[in-house]
N, C-alpha and C positions, 0 to 999 in steps of 0.2 A: 086212558079211555080206548076201546081196541076202533079199528078201523074195517074197513070194505073186505069180504076175505076175497082171496085170489087162488086160482088152482094151478098146479105145477106140478113136476117131478124130482125128487129127491134122488142122490144117488151118495152112499155111506163114504166111496170114496177104496173099501175094504173089497168091494165087491162090484159088478156091473149090474145088480139088480136094481130095477126102477122102481122106485116106490110114489105113489100118487098122494099130495100132499095139499092141504090146503094152507094159506099162506096170509098172516093178519099183520098190520103195519103196528106196532108200540111205539112207544116215547124214543127209544135209545136203540132199537132193535126190530128183527123181525121174528114171530112165534110163528114156528112150522109145526104142523100137526097132520099125522095119518092116525089109518082106524087106533095102531098097537102102540103110539110112540108120540113123543112131544120135546122139540128142539126150541132153543134160542138163540139167535145170531146176532152179537153186538155189530151195530152199523160200523164200526172203527176198525173191525177184527173180520170185516170183508174184504180178501187180498188181491182179488183180482174180478175180473168182469169179461165177459166176452160177447160183445152184440152180435147175434144171426144176422137181425134184420131191422127195419122199424118197428117190429112188434112181438120179436122175442131178443131173450138173452138170459145169458150163462153165469151166476154168479159163485163165485168160491171161496170156501173160509176154513181157516183153520189151518195146523200143519200138516206136511205131507204123511200120508196123501190127501190132499185134502178133500171134505165135502162139495158139493154142487148141488144146485136149484135150478133145474130150467124153466122158464116160464114165457106162454106167447099171451102176452098182453099188452097193449101200447099202455092203456092207463097204471099198470106196472110201472113201465118203466119212464113215465111221466113222473111217478108217485116216488120211487127211489132215486130218480135225480134231481127232486127237490129235496130231500134226506142229505144231499152231498156237503151241506153246511157244516163246514169242522170236520171233514171226513174228504181228505185228498184222494182217496179210490175213487171217490165221483167225479171228480173234476173233470178228467178225461169223458168219463162215461157220458157226463152229462153233455158235453158239448156235440157227440158221437151221436145221441139220440134227439134229445130235444132239438137241437139248434140244426138236425140232419133235415129236418121238415121243412128248416126255410131255405134251406139249398138251393133249390130249381130257383126259388123267387131270387135271390145274390145272383146267380146263375144269368137269369133271364136279365136282370137290371143290369148286369154288367154287359153282357149283349147288348142291350138296349140302348146303354151310355155309348158304347164304341160305336155303334151306328149312326148316333148323333150326331158325336164329335166326328166320325168322317163324314156326313155330310154335310154338315156346317164348317167345317175347317180344315179336315184334309183336300177334300175334292176340290173346295173354291179355291187352295194352296195348287194342287196338282194342275189345274185349270189355267191360274196366272201364266205357272211356268209352260206349261205347251203353248199357251198364245205368247211367250216372249221369243220360245223357240220355233215357232212357228215360219217356215221359209219367206221371206221378204217377197219377192214376188208372187208367191201363193196368196198372200194379204193381200196385195195392189190387185191379183185379180179379182178374188173375194170379194173386196171394196169395190170393184167396180163392176162387176153383176151384183151386187145388192142395191149399187145406187141406180142401176137399168133397170132392174124388177122392180125398184120404189116409182121413178118418172116412169116406166112404159109398164104400168102392171096387166098382167093378162085379163083378169076379171072386171075392170073398167076402165075410163076413160083415161089416158096420158097426161099427166102433171105439164102444165103449160111452162115453159122454161121462158125467162126475161134475159135473152141475151147479152142484149147492152149491158146491163146490169152485172150480170155475172161474170162479163169483160173487166168491169170496174171495178170491181169488189174483187178482181185475182189480183191488178195491177197494183190496188190500194195496201192488200195484204205483202204484196213483194217488196211494197217499198218501206214496210215496218220491219218486215221478216226475209229478207233476200234470201236467205240457205233454204226458208222452208221447202220441202217438195212437197205442195199441196193444190189441190184441184176445188176450185168451191165454184156450186153454181145456186142461183137464184131461180126459186122456183115463185110464181104469180100466185098468190093467195093470200088472204086478210090476216089467217092465223098467226101467231105472234110465236113464231119458234124457230129450231137451229138445232141441228143435230152432225156427229160427226160419225165416218165410218171407217173400216179401217183401211189402210193403204194412201190416209191422207187426203181422203175425199168428204168434203162440207157441203149440208145442203141448208140453204137459208130462205127462209119466209121472206117475201118482199113484206108482209103485216109486220114482223119486227123492223124493219129498217126503216118503214113509216113512221114509227112510232118514234122514232130516235132524233134526237136535237142537235147532235154533233158527231164530228167524227172522232171522241173521245170515245161516245160510248159504241159505235163501230168498232174501233179498235179491242174496245174489252170485249164482245162479244167472238171476233173472230179469235183473239187471242185464248179466250177460255176453252172457245172450240177446237182450236191446234194441240191444245194442250192436252187433250183426250187424245188427239192423234199421238201425240209424240210420244208419250206416255205410254201410250197400247191399250187405252182404255176400252177402248170400243170393241176390240178383239175378246179383250177380258172379260169383259159383261156379255158378250154374246155369248162365249165359251162355258161361262158361268150358267148362265139362263138356260143353256141348252145341256148341259153338262150329259145326262142320263143318258142323250141319244149319242153325243162325239165319246162316251167313254167306249159304248157298246161300237161301234166304229170302228174306234181308235184298237180295241181287244183283236178284230176280224183283219186289222191293217188296210180299211176301206177308207183310204181319205177322200173319195168322190163319194162316199155316202156323207163323210161330214160338210162338205160343200153344199150338197145337196139338202142337205137338215137345213142348213141356216140360210140357203136360197129361200127353199120354202116359207122362212120366219123372217121373209126382207121386210112385209108391211112394219113386223113390231119394230126394227132395231130404229126408228124415231122416236120411240115411247120407254127407249133403255131409261133405266135407271142406278145412277152410281151410287157408290158409299160415302162416306164422309170424308172419308182419308181421299179417295179419288176426286172428288168436288173440290176440297180447298188442292190439292196439284194442282188441280186445273185454274182457280181462279188466282191463286199466288203466278201460274205461269202466265195468266193475262196480265195480270200488274206488272211482271217485271218486261213484258216487252213492249209496255205503255213507257214505263219509267228507262227502259234502254232507247227511245225515239222520242223523249223529254214530251210526252204526251200526257195530259191529267189523268191521275188514277181512277179522280173521281167521276170519271166515264162511268167506271162499274157500277160506282154505288148509287150515279144517277140511272142507270139502265135498271138494276133489279128493284130500286124502289120503284120506278114508274111500273114496273112490270106488276109489283106485288099491289101496287095502289090500284089497277085494273081489276082486282079482285072483287071490289065492291060495286062494280059495272056488272055488266052483262058478261063480259069476259072474262074467260079460265085463265087460271094461270099458266102459263107457257108449259109444253112439254118437257123442253130441254131444264125447266126448273121446279119439275116435279122430282126431285130426288129426295134421299134420306133425311139430310141436314136442312132444317126449318130455313127457308129464306131469310127471314128476321135475323137467325144468327149468322149464319153467312154474311149480311149485312155487316152487323156489327163488327165480327172480326175483321170484313176488310176496312169497315174505319180506321178500329185500332191500329192495325197495320200500317195503313197509310200513314196516322199521327206520328207513329215512331219512324219514319222517315222523313230525309230532307226533302220538303216539295219545292225547293228552288232548281229543279230541273228541268220545271214547264217553261216553254217555247212555243211560240205561233208556230205552224207549219201551213205554209202556203200551199204546196202541191198537195199536201194531203187535203187540207181546206177545199181546193178546186174539184181532188176528186171525189172526194165525200157529196158535194154539189151535185155532180153527176150522178152520184148512184141514187140519192134524196130524191132528187126532182127529173 
């Protein structure tokens, strides 16, 4: 059964004369007809193909000098590519024609995939490296500026600082981690929150302190927040969140521009969200400080459990707990870690208890 007619130009190979022909697909080959002649080309004897474009092709047939057939039709190219089965001559031809139409989509897919990989993996990695190599004095200066911008914002009233609690809480942490280069400030607010800033600065809300029942919970909170400082989590998270601005500033060598962008976003640092890995690091750091000082590690479990329980009332989950890993999962992991360790290290700490009493009441 014959198929659709296609128009083309036939060359005998012995002369340069062009003959207009009609072409029909048959079962085993092509039927080529002109006004005064008729030919039949078997598919398996077509010796070569030359793709001129996605719409034009030249087929070569027979011994030297070969006959040739020039056709300008995307449909013809598609049809003859389908006929490639069992005829190796069309394998390369098929890839060069039919698949050519999809090349642009493959390229776009590769570009988009590369951009996504860069955005979600490469850029965060670059930001982490930049944070680790950020000069310590610059980090300290940035952290101080961020804290001052938070405590004394330009657009609304200054935050009320609890100076007595701030002194006591710094003394408390020096007792359990004397080598720590940290500066803690307590602000009067019913909000149950705490957050770490670059350079070893920590802000604690009085609301979270007043919700505690023992110094083991305070040790857990401060150990956790200092863990973020120790591992440079705050700077890494700030760099990641503002990566687009920072990359542009870095390209143009504008270090002051980096600092300006970060300071403009000072109010957002109290809402920093850390990844599962970073939160686990900070949790473990706090647990290790407790164990090192013979303080019950259960303080972290009690603190997190109570704060989680507050969500059933009108109190929201504290911002420092609004992180990627679910709070329930973190509590279970901490319980499991504690159960695997020896609990005989716990001892009463009269000095810490005295400092805690002054902080709490």
